N, C-alpha and C positions, 0 to 999 in steps of 0.2 A: 504494499499499499504506499500511496506517495504520503500519506501523513502519518506514516508508523513512527517516525523520530521527531515530527513538528506539532505545532499548535497552532489552530489556523485563527486563533484570536491575537497572537503577539504579532504586534508590528513596531518599528520605529515611528512613534508619533509627531518626532520632528520631520517627517518626510512627507506629513499630509497637510494637503491645502484646506485652507479656511472655505468651508461651503456657503458663508451667508447669502451669497448672491447664486447659488444653486437651485435649480427645480428639479427634484428627481423622483420618477413613477417605480413603484415596484409592483411586479406582478407576483402572486404567490398562488401554487397549487394546493386546492383543497384535499388533495388525494395525499394519505399521510400527513393529516395535519398535525398530529404532534410532535411530527418533525419540522415540517416547513413553516410552523408557527413560530417556533424556537428561531429557526432561520431568520425570520421578520424581525422579530423580537432582537437579535443581535445587529440587523443590518439598522433597523431603525435607531437603537441606542447609539450606535456608532456615528450613523450621520446627524444625529442632535450633538453627540460629543464635539463634533469637529464643525460646528456653526450651522447647520442646515436647519433652517426656521421648520418649525412642526406643519404650518401650512403650506410649506414648499416640498412636503415630501405626501406622493399620492399613492394609496395603497388600492390595488384592485386583485380580486379574487378569480382564479381560473378552474374548472373542474378538476383538471389533472395536469401534469409536466407535460403532456403533447400539446396542450393550449396554450403555453407561455409564450410563443413565438407570435402568435397571433395577437394575444393580449398585450405584448410589447408593440405591436405593429399601431395595435387601436390607441396606445396612449401616446405614441409618436405621432399619429396622425391627428390627434384632436386634443393635444395638449400644448402646452408651450412648455416643454421640459428640455433639459439638458443632457439625461441621461436614464437608463432603466435598468433595475436591477432584477433578474428572473429566478427565483427560488423554487425549489422543488426537491422530489425525492420520488427516485425510482428503486425499488428493492429486488433483486433478482427472484425471478420465481421459475417453475417449472417447465416454461416454455420459451420460446424465442422472441417472444412479447417485449421482454426487457431489451433487447437488442435493437428493435424496431422503434421502440419508444426513444432509447437512449439517443440512438443516431439522428432522429427525428428532429429531436428538440436541438441537439447540439447543432446541427446544420441551419434548423430555423433560427436559432438566436443569431448565429454569425450572419445570416442573409439578412437579417432584419437590420442589423446593425451596419452593414456595409450599405443597405437600400437607402438609410435615412442619414448616413454619415453621424451617427451619434453612437455613443456607448451603450452597448446593450450588454450587460455582465451575466456570463451563465454560472448562476448558483445553485445547479441541480444537482445534488448526491446521488449517485451511481453505484450504491451498495450491494454487496451480495447477501447482506443480512440486516434485519432491523438493528441490531446491536452496532454495526456500523454505522449506520446511520444515527444512531443515539449519539455514538462517540464524536460525530463530527457536529452536531447541531446543539453544542453546550455540553458535552461530555468530556471525556479524557483526552480529545483532540481538539477541543476549542469549539469555535462557532462559525463554519462557512459562511454564514450571512455578515459576520464581521469582514472576512476578509473580501467580500463582494461589495461591502461597502465602501471598504479603502481603495479597491480596486477601481470602483465608478468617480470617487471623489479626483483620483488621480488622473483616471483616463479624460475627466472634464476638465480639468485643470490643462492637461496636455493639449486639446483641443482649444481651449480658448489663448492659450500662450502662441499658438500657431496663426491665429487668424490675424 
């Protein structure tokens, strides 16, 4: 596992831009909500910690992870936002459904980001077990939602710096 010896919640605070002027959307899968809502909590707390105003964080739910790219696209089409964080959890089952969902979501998030030329951060846990998902959504490996919020802030700052 890539997170075996790391903590997703640890980062160098001095490298994080102030998000006071940023508007950020978050799309969250309702599927595996015990996991995804923990990711949301980590992401929101991190955005607020780094200056993003509560009124500038727009949270919307999707039924599952597969719908996250379209949810992100809806946000980018209908809101004046600087970036989107897509949060979900897909846990390996007994069929190939896992592979199709994971590949579709990853490709879709990338496609939406490039189509709208704005950061769309992939915050979808793709774990083999529920325990692995718990470990990465506030457990022993930290919280992927925190890591995604940090990535979103950095990418928005990068885009604004280059304009």
